[in-house]
ROTOR-490478 format. One record per residue (C-alpha): residue number from 0; x, y, z; residue in one letter. Coordinates in steps of 0.5 Angstrom, whole numbers, plus 500, padded with zeros to 3 digits. Layout:
BEGIN
<r i="NUM" xx="X" yy="Y" zz="Z" aa="A"/>
...
# end
This chain:
BEGIN
<r i="0" xx="486" yy="582" zz="479" aa="M"/>
<r i="1" xx="488" yy="579" zz="472" aa="S"/>
<r i="2" xx="486" yy="583" zz="466" aa="T"/>
<r i="3" xx="484" yy="581" zz="459" aa="L"/>
<r i="4" xx="487" yy="583" zz="453" aa="Q"/>
<r i="5" xx="483" yy="581" zz="447" aa="Y"/>
<r i="6" xx="487" yy="579" zz="441" aa="L"/>
<r i="7" xx="481" yy="576" zz="437" aa="V"/>
<r i="8" xx="474" yy="577" zz="438" aa="E"/>
<r i="9" xx="467" yy="576" zz="435" aa="S"/>
<r i="10" xx="460" yy="573" zz="436" aa="E"/>
<r i="11" xx="462" yy="566" zz="437" aa="N"/>
<r i="12" xx="470" yy="566" zz="438" aa="M"/>
<r i="13" xx="475" yy="570" zz="443" aa="L"/>
<r i="14" xx="482" yy="569" zz="443" aa="V"/>
<r i="15" xx="485" yy="573" zz="449" aa="A"/>
<r i="16" xx="491" yy="574" zz="454" aa="H"/>
<r i="17" xx="491" yy="574" zz="461" aa="S"/>
<r i="18" xx="497" yy="576" zz="465" aa="S"/>
<r i="19" xx="495" yy="569" zz="470" aa="S"/>
<r i="20" xx="493" yy="564" zz="465" aa="L"/>
<r i="21" xx="497" yy="566" zz="458" aa="G"/>
<r i="22" xx="493" yy="565" zz="452" aa="I"/>
<r i="23" xx="486" yy="563" zz="452" aa="M"/>
<r i="24" xx="481" yy="561" zz="447" aa="F"/>
<r i="25" xx="474" yy="560" zz="448" aa="T"/>
<r i="26" xx="468" yy="560" zz="443" aa="T"/>
<r i="27" xx="461" yy="563" zz="444" aa="G"/>
<r i="28" xx="463" yy="569" zz="448" aa="G"/>
<r i="29" xx="468" yy="572" zz="452" aa="K"/>
<r i="30" xx="467" yy="567" zz="458" aa="S"/>
<r i="31" xx="464" yy="560" zz="459" aa="A"/>
<r i="32" xx="457" yy="560" zz="458" aa="A"/>
<r i="33" xx="456" yy="556" zz="464" aa="T"/>
<r i="34" xx="459" yy="552" zz="469" aa="A"/>
<r i="35" xx="460" yy="545" zz="469" aa="P"/>
<r i="36" xx="454" yy="541" zz="471" aa="T"/>
<r i="37" xx="455" yy="537" zz="478" aa="M"/>
<r i="38" xx="449" yy="533" zz="480" aa="P"/>
<r i="39" xx="448" yy="533" zz="487" aa="R"/>
<r i="40" xx="449" yy="526" zz="490" aa="V"/>
<r i="41" xx="446" yy="524" zz="497" aa="E"/>
<r i="42" xx="451" yy="520" zz="501" aa="S"/>
<r i="43" xx="450" yy="513" zz="502" aa="R"/>
<r i="44" xx="455" yy="512" zz="507" aa="E"/>
<r i="45" xx="455" yy="514" zz="514" aa="G"/>
<r i="46" xx="451" yy="520" zz="517" aa="A"/>
<r i="47" xx="455" yy="527" zz="518" aa="G"/>
<r i="48" xx="452" yy="534" zz="518" aa="G"/>
<r i="49" xx="458" yy="538" zz="516" aa="E"/>
<r i="50" xx="462" yy="533" zz="512" aa="F"/>
<r i="51" xx="461" yy="527" zz="507" aa="E"/>
<r i="52" xx="463" yy="520" zz="511" aa="A"/>
<r i="53" xx="468" yy="516" zz="508" aa="W"/>
<r i="54" xx="466" yy="509" zz="509" aa="G"/>
<r i="55" xx="460" yy="507" zz="513" aa="E"/>
<r i="56" xx="463" yy="509" zz="519" aa="D"/>
<r i="57" xx="467" yy="515" zz="517" aa="N"/>
<r i="58" xx="473" yy="511" zz="518" aa="D"/>
<r i="59" xx="475" yy="507" zz="512" aa="F"/>
<r i="60" xx="482" yy="510" zz="511" aa="P"/>
<r i="61" xx="484" yy="508" zz="518" aa="Q"/>
<r i="62" xx="481" yy="501" zz="517" aa="Q"/>
<r i="63" xx="485" yy="500" zz="511" aa="I"/>
<r i="64" xx="491" yy="502" zz="514" aa="I"/>
<r i="65" xx="490" yy="497" zz="520" aa="D"/>
<r i="66" xx="488" yy="492" zz="515" aa="L"/>
<r i="67" xx="494" yy="492" zz="510" aa="Y"/>
<r i="68" xx="499" yy="494" zz="516" aa="S"/>
<r i="69" xx="498" yy="486" zz="518" aa="K"/>
<r i="70" xx="500" yy="483" zz="512" aa="N"/>
<r i="71" xx="507" yy="482" zz="510" aa="T"/>
<r i="72" xx="507" yy="484" zz="503" aa="L"/>
<r i="73" xx="502" yy="489" zz="502" aa="I"/>
<r i="74" xx="506" yy="495" zz="505" aa="P"/>
<r i="75" xx="512" yy="493" zz="501" aa="R"/>
<r i="76" xx="508" yy="493" zz="495" aa="L"/>
<r i="77" xx="505" yy="500" zz="496" aa="L"/>
<r i="78" xx="511" yy="503" zz="498" aa="G"/>
<r i="79" xx="515" yy="500" zz="492" aa="D"/>
<r i="80" xx="509" yy="503" zz="487" aa="K"/>
<r i="81" xx="510" yy="510" zz="491" aa="A"/>
<r i="82" xx="517" yy="510" zz="489" aa="A"/>
<r i="83" xx="516" yy="508" zz="482" aa="E"/>
<r i="84" xx="511" yy="514" zz="481" aa="M"/>
<r i="85" xx="516" yy="519" zz="484" aa="V"/>
<r i="86" xx="522" yy="516" zz="480" aa="G"/>
<r i="87" xx="528" yy="520" zz="480" aa="G"/>
<r i="88" xx="525" yy="526" zz="482" aa="G"/>
<r i="89" xx="522" yy="532" zz="478" aa="L"/>
<r i="90" xx="525" yy="536" zz="472" aa="V"/>
<r i="91" xx="522" yy="541" zz="468" aa="A"/>
<r i="92" xx="522" yy="540" zz="460" aa="M"/>
<r i="93" xx="519" yy="543" zz="454" aa="K"/>
<r i="94" xx="517" yy="540" zz="447" aa="V"/>
<r i="95" xx="521" yy="542" zz="442" aa="T"/>
<r i="96" xx="518" yy="538" zz="436" aa="G"/>
<r i="97" xx="515" yy="531" zz="434" aa="F"/>
<r i="98" xx="519" yy="526" zz="430" aa="K"/>
<r i="99" xx="519" yy="519" zz="429" aa="N"/>
<r i="100" xx="512" yy="518" zz="433" aa="G"/>
<r i="101" xx="516" yy="521" zz="439" aa="Q"/>
<r i="102" xx="516" yy="528" zz="442" aa="E"/>
<r i="103" xx="522" yy="532" zz="442" aa="Q"/>
<r i="104" xx="524" yy="534" zz="449" aa="M"/>
<r i="105" xx="529" yy="539" zz="452" aa="E"/>
<r i="106" xx="531" yy="541" zz="459" aa="W"/>
<r i="107" xx="529" yy="548" zz="461" aa="I"/>
<r i="108" xx="535" yy="551" zz="465" aa="D"/>
<r i="109" xx="531" yy="556" zz="469" aa="D"/>
<r i="110" xx="534" yy="558" zz="476" aa="P"/>
<r i="111" xx="527" yy="559" zz="479" aa="E"/>
<r i="112" xx="524" yy="553" zz="477" aa="I"/>
<r i="113" xx="530" yy="549" zz="478" aa="R"/>
<r i="114" xx="530" yy="551" zz="485" aa="A"/>
<r i="115" xx="523" yy="550" zz="486" aa="W"/>
<r i="116" xx="523" yy="543" zz="484" aa="L"/>
<r i="117" xx="529" yy="541" zz="487" aa="D"/>
<r i="118" xx="527" yy="543" zz="494" aa="D"/>
<r i="119" xx="527" yy="538" zz="499" aa="F"/>
<r i="120" xx="521" yy="540" zz="502" aa="Q"/>
<r i="121" xx="517" yy="539" zz="495" aa="L"/>
<r i="122" xx="521" yy="532" zz="494" aa="N"/>
<r i="123" xx="518" yy="530" zz="501" aa="R"/>
<r i="124" xx="511" yy="532" zz="499" aa="T"/>
<r i="125" xx="511" yy="529" zz="493" aa="L"/>
<r i="126" xx="513" yy="522" zz="496" aa="F"/>
<r i="127" xx="508" yy="523" zz="501" aa="E"/>
<r i="128" xx="503" yy="525" zz="496" aa="M"/>
<r i="129" xx="504" yy="518" zz="492" aa="A"/>
<r i="130" xx="503" yy="514" zz="498" aa="N"/>
<r i="131" xx="496" yy="517" zz="499" aa="D"/>
<r i="132" xx="495" yy="516" zz="492" aa="L"/>
<r i="133" xx="497" yy="509" zz="492" aa="Q"/>
<r i="134" xx="494" yy="507" zz="498" aa="W"/>
<r i="135" xx="487" yy="511" zz="497" aa="F"/>
<r i="136" xx="487" yy="513" zz="490" aa="Y"/>
<r i="137" xx="485" yy="520" zz="494" aa="N"/>
<r i="138" xx="490" yy="525" zz="496" aa="G"/>
<r i="139" xx="490" yy="533" zz="498" aa="W"/>
<r i="140" xx="496" yy="538" zz="498" aa="V"/>
<r i="141" xx="496" yy="545" zz="501" aa="E"/>
<r i="142" xx="498" yy="550" zz="496" aa="M"/>
<r i="143" xx="502" yy="556" zz="500" aa="I"/>
<r i="144" xx="502" yy="563" zz="496" aa="P"/>
<r i="145" xx="507" yy="568" zz="497" aa="S"/>
<r i="146" xx="505" yy="574" zz="501" aa="V"/>
<r i="147" xx="503" yy="578" zz="494" aa="D"/>
<r i="148" xx="499" yy="572" zz="492" aa="R"/>
<r i="149" xx="503" yy="572" zz="485" aa="K"/>
<r i="150" xx="507" yy="565" zz="486" aa="K"/>
<r i="151" xx="505" yy="559" zz="489" aa="I"/>
<r i="152" xx="512" yy="558" zz="494" aa="V"/>
<r i="153" xx="511" yy="551" zz="497" aa="G"/>
<r i="154" xx="506" yy="545" zz="497" aa="L"/>
<r i="155" xx="504" yy="541" zz="504" aa="V"/>
<r i="156" xx="502" yy="534" zz="504" aa="H"/>
<r i="157" xx="496" yy="533" zz="508" aa="Q"/>
<r i="158" xx="494" yy="526" zz="510" aa="E"/>
<r i="159" xx="488" yy="523" zz="506" aa="A"/>
<r i="160" xx="486" yy="519" zz="512" aa="A"/>
<r i="161" xx="485" yy="526" zz="516" aa="F"/>
<r i="162" xx="481" yy="529" zz="510" aa="C"/>
<r i="163" xx="473" yy="529" zz="509" aa="R"/>
<r i="164" xx="469" yy="533" zz="504" aa="W"/>
<r i="165" xx="464" yy="538" zz="507" aa="E"/>
<r i="166" xx="457" yy="537" zz="505" aa="K"/>
<r i="167" xx="455" yy="538" zz="498" aa="Q"/>
<r i="168" xx="452" yy="545" zz="496" aa="K"/>
<r i="169" xx="446" yy="546" zz="492" aa="P"/>
<r i="170" xx="450" yy="547" zz="486" aa="N"/>
<r i="171" xx="453" yy="540" zz="487" aa="G"/>
<r i="172" xx="460" yy="542" zz="489" aa="K"/>
<r i="173" xx="464" yy="541" zz="495" aa="C"/>
<r i="174" xx="467" yy="547" zz="496" aa="E"/>
<r i="175" xx="471" yy="546" zz="503" aa="N"/>
<r i="176" xx="475" yy="540" zz="506" aa="V"/>
<r i="177" xx="475" yy="539" zz="514" aa="W"/>
<r i="178" xx="482" yy="537" zz="517" aa="L"/>
<r i="179" xx="482" yy="533" zz="523" aa="S"/>
<r i="180" xx="486" yy="527" zz="526" aa="S"/>
<r i="181" xx="480" yy="525" zz="530" aa="E"/>
<r i="182" xx="476" yy="521" zz="525" aa="W"/>
<r i="183" xx="471" yy="518" zz="525" aa="P"/>
<r i="184" xx="469" yy="523" zz="531" aa="N"/>
<r i="185" xx="468" yy="530" zz="529" aa="F"/>
<r i="186" xx="469" yy="536" zz="533" aa="N"/>
<r i="187" xx="468" yy="543" zz="529" aa="D"/>
<r i="188" xx="472" yy="546" zz="535" aa="K"/>
<r i="189" xx="478" yy="542" zz="534" aa="K"/>
<r i="190" xx="478" yy="541" zz="526" aa="A"/>
<r i="191" xx="480" yy="546" zz="521" aa="T"/>
<r i="192" xx="476" yy="548" zz="514" aa="K"/>
<r i="193" xx="480" yy="550" zz="508" aa="L"/>
<r i="194" xx="477" yy="552" zz="501" aa="P"/>
<r i="195" xx="478" yy="547" zz="496" aa="A"/>
<r i="196" xx="481" yy="549" zz="489" aa="I"/>
<r i="197" xx="476" yy="547" zz="483" aa="D"/>
<r i="198" xx="480" yy="543" zz="478" aa="P"/>
<r i="199" xx="475" yy="544" zz="473" aa="Y"/>
<r i="200" xx="474" yy="551" zz="474" aa="A"/>
<r i="201" xx="477" yy="555" zz="468" aa="W"/>
<r i="202" xx="478" yy="561" zz="472" aa="D"/>
<r i="203" xx="481" yy="557" zz="478" aa="A"/>
<r i="204" xx="488" yy="561" zz="478" aa="I"/>
<r i="205" xx="484" yy="568" zz="478" aa="D"/>
<r i="206" xx="480" yy="566" zz="484" aa="K"/>
<r i="207" xx="485" yy="564" zz="488" aa="V"/>
<r i="208" xx="490" yy="570" zz="486" aa="R"/>
<r i="209" xx="484" yy="575" zz="488" aa="N"/>
<r i="210" xx="482" yy="571" zz="494" aa="S"/>
<r i="211" xx="484" yy="573" zz="501" aa="T"/>
<r i="212" xx="484" yy="566" zz="503" aa="Q"/>
<r i="213" xx="491" yy="564" zz="505" aa="T"/>
<r i="214" xx="491" yy="557" zz="504" aa="N"/>
<r i="215" xx="488" yy="552" zz="499" aa="Y"/>
<r i="216" xx="487" yy="545" zz="498" aa="L"/>
<r i="217" xx="488" yy="541" zz="492" aa="Y"/>
<r i="218" xx="485" yy="535" zz="491" aa="H"/>
<r i="219" xx="488" yy="530" zz="486" aa="Y"/>
<r i="220" xx="486" yy="522" zz="485" aa="N"/>
<r i="221" xx="485" yy="517" zz="480" aa="I"/>
<r i="222" xx="478" yy="516" zz="478" aa="P"/>
<r i="223" xx="474" yy="510" zz="479" aa="T"/>
<r i="224" xx="467" yy="508" zz="476" aa="A"/>
<r i="225" xx="461" yy="510" zz="480" aa="G"/>
<r i="226" xx="465" yy="514" zz="486" aa="K"/>
<r i="227" xx="464" yy="521" zz="487" aa="T"/>
<r i="228" xx="467" yy="524" zz="494" aa="F"/>
<r i="229" xx="472" yy="519" zz="495" aa="Y"/>
<r i="230" xx="475" yy="514" zz="490" aa="Q"/>
<r i="231" xx="476" yy="507" zz="491" aa="L"/>
<r i="232" xx="482" yy="503" zz="489" aa="A"/>
<r i="233" xx="482" yy="497" zz="485" aa="Y"/>
<r i="234" xx="486" yy="493" zz="490" aa="H"/>
<r i="235" xx="481" yy="494" zz="495" aa="D"/>
<r i="236" xx="478" yy="488" zz="491" aa="S"/>
<r i="237" xx="483" yy="483" zz="495" aa="V"/>
<r i="238" xx="479" yy="485" zz="501" aa="R"/>
<r i="239" xx="472" yy="485" zz="499" aa="T"/>
<r i="240" xx="473" yy="478" zz="495" aa="S"/>
<r i="241" xx="475" yy="475" zz="502" aa="G"/>
<r i="242" xx="482" yy="473" zz="500" aa="W"/>
<r i="243" xx="486" yy="478" zz="505" aa="L"/>
<r i="244" xx="482" yy="474" zz="510" aa="D"/>
<r i="245" xx="484" yy="468" zz="508" aa="I"/>
<r i="246" xx="491" yy="470" zz="508" aa="L"/>
<r i="247" xx="491" yy="473" zz="515" aa="Q"/>
<r i="248" xx="488" yy="467" zz="518" aa="A"/>
<r i="249" xx="494" yy="463" zz="516" aa="V"/>
<r i="250" xx="499" yy="466" zz="520" aa="P"/>
<r i="251" xx="494" yy="467" zz="526" aa="A"/>
<r i="252" xx="493" yy="460" zz="526" aa="F"/>
<r i="253" xx="500" yy="458" zz="526" aa="K"/>
<r i="254" xx="502" yy="463" zz="531" aa="K"/>
<r i="255" xx="496" yy="459" zz="536" aa="Y"/>
<r i="256" xx="499" yy="452" zz="534" aa="L"/>
<r i="257" xx="506" yy="454" zz="536" aa="L"/>
<r i="258" xx="503" yy="457" zz="542" aa="K"/>
<r i="259" xx="498" yy="452" zz="544" aa="N"/>
<r i="260" xx="501" yy="445" zz="542" aa="S"/>
<r i="261" xx="504" yy="440" zz="546" aa="M"/>
<r i="262" xx="512" yy="440" zz="545" aa="S"/>
<r i="263" xx="512" yy="433" zz="547" aa="I"/>
<r i="264" xx="516" yy="428" zz="542" aa="K"/>
<r i="265" xx="516" yy="422" zz="546" aa="Y"/>
<r i="266" xx="510" yy="418" zz="549" aa="H"/>
<r i="267" xx="511" yy="412" zz="553" aa="F"/>
<r i="268" xx="506" yy="407" zz="554" aa="E"/>
<r i="269" xx="508" yy="403" zz="561" aa="I"/>
<r i="270" xx="505" yy="396" zz="563" aa="D"/>
<r i="271" xx="503" yy="397" zz="571" aa="E"/>
<r i="272" xx="507" yy="390" zz="572" aa="A"/>
<r i="273" xx="513" yy="394" zz="569" aa="Y"/>
<r i="274" xx="515" yy="398" zz="575" aa="W"/>
<r i="275" xx="515" yy="392" zz="581" aa="P"/>
<r i="276" xx="519" yy="388" zz="576" aa="A"/>
<r i="277" xx="524" yy="394" zz="574" aa="Y"/>
<r i="278" xx="525" yy="397" zz="582" aa="F"/>
<r i="279" xx="524" yy="390" zz="585" aa="G"/>
<r i="280" xx="518" yy="388" zz="588" aa="E"/>
<r i="281" xx="520" yy="390" zz="595" aa="Q"/>
<r i="282" xx="522" yy="397" zz="594" aa="L"/>
<r i="283" xx="516" yy="398" zz="590" aa="W"/>
<r i="284" xx="511" yy="395" zz="595" aa="E"/>
<r i="285" xx="514" yy="399" zz="601" aa="K"/>
<r i="286" xx="513" yy="406" zz="597" aa="A"/>
<r i="287" xx="507" yy="410" zz="598" aa="D"/>
<r i="288" xx="504" yy="414" zz="592" aa="A"/>
<r i="289" xx="508" yy="420" zz="593" aa="A"/>
<r i="290" xx="514" yy="415" zz="593" aa="D"/>
<r i="291" xx="512" yy="411" zz="587" aa="Q"/>
<r i="292" xx="511" yy="418" zz="583" aa="I"/>
<r i="293" xx="518" yy="420" zz="584" aa="A"/>
<r i="294" xx="521" yy="414" zz="582" aa="L"/>
<r i="295" xx="517" yy="414" zz="575" aa="K"/>
<r i="296" xx="519" yy="421" zz="574" aa="K"/>
<r i="297" xx="526" yy="419" zz="576" aa="A"/>
<r i="298" xx="526" yy="413" zz="571" aa="W"/>
<r i="299" xx="522" yy="418" zz="565" aa="L"/>
<r i="300" xx="528" yy="423" zz="566" aa="K"/>
<r i="301" xx="533" yy="418" zz="565" aa="S"/>
<r i="302" xx="529" yy="415" zz="559" aa="M"/>
<r i="303" xx="528" yy="422" zz="556" aa="T"/>
<r i="304" xx="536" yy="424" zz="557" aa="D"/>
<r i="305" xx="538" yy="418" zz="553" aa="A"/>
<r i="306" xx="533" yy="419" zz="547" aa="L"/>
<r i="307" xx="535" yy="427" zz="547" aa="T"/>
<r i="308" xx="542" yy="428" zz="549" aa="D"/>
<r i="309" xx="546" yy="430" zz="543" aa="V"/>
<r i="310" xx="552" yy="428" zz="547" aa="E"/>
<r i="311" xx="549" yy="421" zz="548" aa="R"/>
<r i="312" xx="548" yy="420" zz="541" aa="A"/>
<r i="313" xx="549" yy="412" zz="539" aa="G"/>
<r i="314" xx="547" yy="410" zz="546" aa="N"/>
<r i="315" xx="542" yy="404" zz="547" aa="S"/>
<r i="316" xx="536" yy="403" zz="551" aa="I"/>
<r i="317" xx="533" yy="397" zz="554" aa="I"/>
<r i="318" xx="526" yy="396" zz="555" aa="T"/>
<r i="319" xx="523" yy="390" zz="558" aa="A"/>
<r i="320" xx="519" yy="384" zz="554" aa="K"/>
<r i="321" xx="516" yy="378" zz="557" aa="V"/>
<r i="322" xx="512" yy="372" zz="555" aa="F"/>
<r i="323" xx="505" yy="373" zz="557" aa="D"/>
<r i="324" xx="503" yy="366" zz="561" aa="Q"/>
<r i="325" xx="496" yy="368" zz="561" aa="A"/>
<r i="326" xx="495" yy="368" zz="553" aa="A"/>
<r i="327" xx="500" yy="363" zz="552" aa="L"/>
<r i="328" xx="501" yy="366" zz="545" aa="K"/>
<r i="329" xx="505" yy="372" zz="545" aa="D"/>
<r i="330" xx="510" yy="376" zz="548" aa="Y"/>
<r i="331" xx="508" yy="382" zz="552" aa="R"/>
<r i="332" xx="512" yy="389" zz="552" aa="S"/>
<r i="333" xx="512" yy="392" zz="559" aa="F"/>
<r i="334" xx="515" yy="399" zz="555" aa="V"/>
<r i="335" xx="512" yy="402" zz="548" aa="T"/>
<r i="336" xx="516" yy="408" zz="546" aa="I"/>
<r i="337" xx="512" yy="412" zz="541" aa="N"/>
<r i="338" xx="515" yy="418" zz="537" aa="T"/>
<r i="339" xx="509" yy="424" zz="536" aa="L"/>
<r i="340" xx="509" yy="428" zz="530" aa="Q"/>
<r i="341" xx="511" yy="435" zz="530" aa="D"/>
<r i="342" xx="504" yy="439" zz="528" aa="A"/>
<r i="343" xx="508" yy="445" zz="527" aa="T"/>
<r i="344" xx="512" yy="442" zz="521" aa="K"/>
<r i="345" xx="507" yy="439" zz="517" aa="D"/>
<r i="346" xx="507" yy="445" zz="512" aa="G"/>
<r i="347" xx="500" yy="446" zz="513" aa="T"/>
<r i="348" xx="496" yy="451" zz="509" aa="Y"/>
<r i="349" xx="503" yy="453" zz="505" aa="I"/>
<r i="350" xx="500" yy="453" zz="499" aa="K"/>
<r i="351" xx="494" yy="457" zz="501" aa="D"/>
<r i="352" xx="499" yy="463" zz="503" aa="I"/>
<r i="353" xx="502" yy="462" zz="496" aa="L"/>
<r i="354" xx="496" yy="463" zz="493" aa="E"/>
<r i="355" xx="493" yy="468" zz="497" aa="G"/>
<r i="356" xx="500" yy="472" zz="496" aa="N"/>
<r i="357" xx="499" yy="471" zz="488" aa="N"/>
<r i="358" xx="492" yy="474" zz="489" aa="Q"/>
<r i="359" xx="495" yy="480" zz="493" aa="V"/>
<r i="360" xx="500" yy="481" zz="487" aa="L"/>
<r i="361" xx="494" yy="481" zz="482" aa="Y"/>
<r i="362" xx="490" yy="486" zz="486" aa="A"/>
<r i="363" xx="496" yy="491" zz="486" aa="F"/>
<r i="364" xx="498" yy="490" zz="479" aa="G"/>
<r i="365" xx="505" yy="488" zz="481" aa="A"/>
<r i="366" xx="510" yy="483" zz="477" aa="D"/>
<r i="367" xx="513" yy="478" zz="482" aa="P"/>
<r i="368" xx="519" yy="478" zz="478" aa="T"/>
<r i="369" xx="521" yy="485" zz="480" aa="T"/>
<r i="370" xx="520" yy="484" zz="488" aa="I"/>
<r i="371" xx="524" yy="477" zz="488" aa="G"/>
<r i="372" xx="518" yy="473" zz="489" aa="Y"/>
<r i="373" xx="518" yy="466" zz="490" aa="N"/>
<r i="374" xx="512" yy="462" zz="488" aa="G"/>
<r i="375" xx="514" yy="455" zz="491" aa="G"/>
<r i="376" xx="516" yy="449" zz="487" aa="G"/>
<r i="377" xx="510" yy="448" zz="483" aa="D"/>
<r i="378" xx="509" yy="455" zz="480" aa="Q"/>
<r i="379" xx="513" yy="458" zz="475" aa="A"/>
<r i="380" xx="519" yy="462" zz="477" aa="Q"/>
<r i="381" xx="522" yy="467" zz="472" aa="R"/>
<r i="382" xx="527" yy="472" zz="476" aa="S"/>
<r i="383" xx="533" yy="473" zz="471" aa="G"/>
<r i="384" xx="535" yy="480" zz="469" aa="G"/>
<r i="385" xx="532" yy="481" zz="463" aa="S"/>
<r i="386" xx="525" yy="479" zz="466" aa="D"/>
<r i="387" xx="526" yy="484" zz="471" aa="K"/>
<r i="388" xx="528" yy="489" zz="466" aa="R"/>
<r i="389" xx="522" yy="488" zz="462" aa="E"/>
<r i="390" xx="517" yy="488" zz="467" aa="A"/>
<r i="391" xx="519" yy="494" zz="470" aa="W"/>
<r i="392" xx="519" yy="498" zz="463" aa="L"/>
<r i="393" xx="512" yy="495" zz="462" aa="I"/>
<r i="394" xx="510" yy="497" zz="469" aa="N"/>
<r i="395" xx="513" yy="504" zz="468" aa="N"/>
<r i="396" xx="508" yy="505" zz="462" aa="L"/>
<r i="397" xx="502" yy="503" zz="466" aa="R"/>
<r i="398" xx="504" yy="508" zz="471" aa="L"/>
<r i="399" xx="504" yy="514" zz="467" aa="Q"/>
<r i="400" xx="496" yy="516" zz="467" aa="P"/>
<r i="401" xx="497" yy="515" zz="475" aa="A"/>
<r i="402" xx="503" yy="519" zz="475" aa="R"/>
<r i="403" xx="500" yy="525" zz="471" aa="N"/>
<r i="404" xx="494" yy="525" zz="476" aa="F"/>
<r i="405" xx="500" yy="525" zz="482" aa="L"/>
<r i="406" xx="503" yy="531" zz="478" aa="L"/>
<r i="407" xx="497" yy="535" zz="477" aa="E"/>
<r i="408" xx="497" yy="539" zz="483" aa="P"/>
<r i="409" xx="505" yy="541" zz="482" aa="I"/>
<r i="410" xx="503" yy="543" zz="474" aa="R"/>
<r i="411" xx="497" yy="547" zz="477" aa="W"/>
<r i="412" xx="502" yy="551" zz="481" aa="A"/>
<r i="413" xx="507" yy="552" zz="475" aa="A"/>
<r i="414" xx="501" yy="555" zz="471" aa="R"/>
<r i="415" xx="500" yy="559" zz="477" aa="Y"/>
<r i="416" xx="507" yy="561" zz="477" aa="N"/>
<r i="417" xx="507" yy="563" zz="470" aa="G"/>
<r i="418" xx="512" yy="558" zz="468" aa="W"/>
<r i="419" xx="508" yy="555" zz="462" aa="E"/>
<r i="420" xx="508" yy="562" zz="459" aa="Q"/>
<r i="421" xx="515" yy="564" zz="460" aa="R"/>
<r i="422" xx="517" yy="557" zz="457" aa="H"/>
<r i="423" xx="512" yy="555" zz="451" aa="P"/>
<r i="424" xx="511" yy="547" zz="451" aa="G"/>
<r i="425" xx="513" yy="547" zz="458" aa="F"/>
<r i="426" xx="512" yy="540" zz="462" aa="K"/>
<r i="427" xx="514" yy="538" zz="469" aa="I"/>
<r i="428" xx="516" yy="531" zz="469" aa="M"/>
<r i="429" xx="519" yy="525" zz="473" aa="T"/>
<r i="430" xx="526" yy="522" zz="472" aa="K"/>
<r i="431" xx="527" yy="515" zz="471" aa="D"/>
<r i="432" xx="533" yy="510" zz="471" aa="S"/>
<r i="433" xx="532" yy="504" zz="467" aa="I"/>
<r i="434" xx="536" yy="498" zz="467" aa="L"/>
<r i="435" xx="540" yy="497" zz="461" aa="T"/>
<r i="436" xx="542" yy="490" zz="458" aa="T"/>
<r i="437" xx="550" yy="488" zz="459" aa="T"/>
<r i="438" xx="551" yy="489" zz="451" aa="D"/>
<r i="439" xx="549" yy="497" zz="452" aa="T"/>
<r i="440" xx="555" yy="498" zz="457" aa="G"/>
<r i="441" xx="552" yy="496" zz="464" aa="F"/>
<r i="442" xx="550" yy="503" zz="466" aa="G"/>
<r i="443" xx="544" yy="507" zz="467" aa="Q"/>
<r i="444" xx="540" yy="511" zz="462" aa="K"/>
<r i="445" xx="535" yy="517" zz="464" aa="Q"/>
<r i="446" xx="528" yy="517" zz="461" aa="A"/>
<r i="447" xx="523" yy="522" zz="462" aa="I"/>
<r i="448" xx="516" yy="520" zz="463" aa="S"/>
# end
C-alpha cells in the first residue's frame, strides 16, 4: 500500500508525497471531501439486464461498421484520421521552460521509457485505439500490470464494438465492462467482465496497485454533448441527415441499370412488304412460319455485322424505299434503322454523387485537397503542394484535443510507472512529419504535438 509523507498540513490545506502519485496538493483535509457527483441516468435505448445497451438494439457499432464499409470514401477518411492522430509514433519529452509563447521541450533519454514506447505491440495497440476513437468516439484498452503490480508493462486494445458498460450502480458509476463478440446477443457464460479504471478518481492508481484484480480496462473517449455511456461521433450526422442513404442509393441504381438494361444498340423497323420483295415472292410464300423466322434472323445478322464490325468500317448498306401508290404523295421506307440511346452513359446522378461526397467530407472534417479529391468541373479545385501543406497543418492543430484523449491511457500508465516523478515536466507526445516548402530545403522537419 502506498504511504503518504506529509510535507505541509493545516486545517484547510495538505501537501503530501505519495510513492505512487508523487506530490499531491489538496485543500480542506487529508483527502478529498467527497467523490465526484455522478447522477444516475436511466438508459433510453434497448433493454439489458446486465449492461447498458449501445443503440436501440444494442448493435449500434455493428450497424455503423456495415453501413460505412459500403461507402468508397468513409473507410479511407477514418483510416487517414487514425494515422494522423498517431503521427510518427510516441516520444517522451519534458518541459524545460516557456519562451515566445511556446513551451520549451527536450527529449528524455531514459532506456526504460524508450523501450516501453518503442515496443511494436504498443504501437499496434495505439493505431487500433485511434481507429476506435475515430469510428465511435469511444475506446477501451486493457492495462497489464507486472506481477508485483509496480509497473504497467503493456496495453492491449479491446474492440469497442465488443464492449458494453455494466449497468450503473446506485452511486451513478459503471464499475465494470462486459466483453463479448456476440452482441447484440448476451450470454454471461461466454462474456467476460472486467473492472474499469475511474479516470476521475484521485486515488485510481493506488486502487489498481492495491487490488488483487489482474486486469483493468481504461475507457477513453471524445466527449460529446448529452451522452453518458457511449459518445456519438460528430460524423454520424451524415447518416441521420439522410445524405448517406442518397449517396449509397446511386451506385446501387447504377448497378441495377447495368445489370438489367437492354444491351441493344439498333432498332430495325421493317415493313411487312419488304420480306417478299427482298427474298422473292416465290421463296417467301413457300416458306412456313419457322423458315420465315430463320430468314429474318439471317438478314438481321448480316445487318448487325455490317453496322458493328470494326473491320468493315466505312462499308455501305442498302435499304429499300418505294413510292406509295395508295397515298400517291410520298415514298414508303421498307426499312428504318433507329440508334438507341445508351442509358448507362448519360451521367445520371453524377452531381448527386459529388454533392454527397462533399457532405461526407464536411461531416468528417476532411479537407479535400489533402486526399486528392476531384469535385467536378463546376466545383472549386485546389490541390497544389502549398494548399495540401496548409490544410494538413490546420488539421493537425484541430486534432490536438482528440489526440490528448487518445494518449490519456498511455499517460495514465506512465504516471502509474512513476515516470512523471522521475522526470519533472514529463509528457508523452506524438511525432509528426511536416512537409516543408521548397525554399527550406525540400526536406522534412519533425514537430512534437
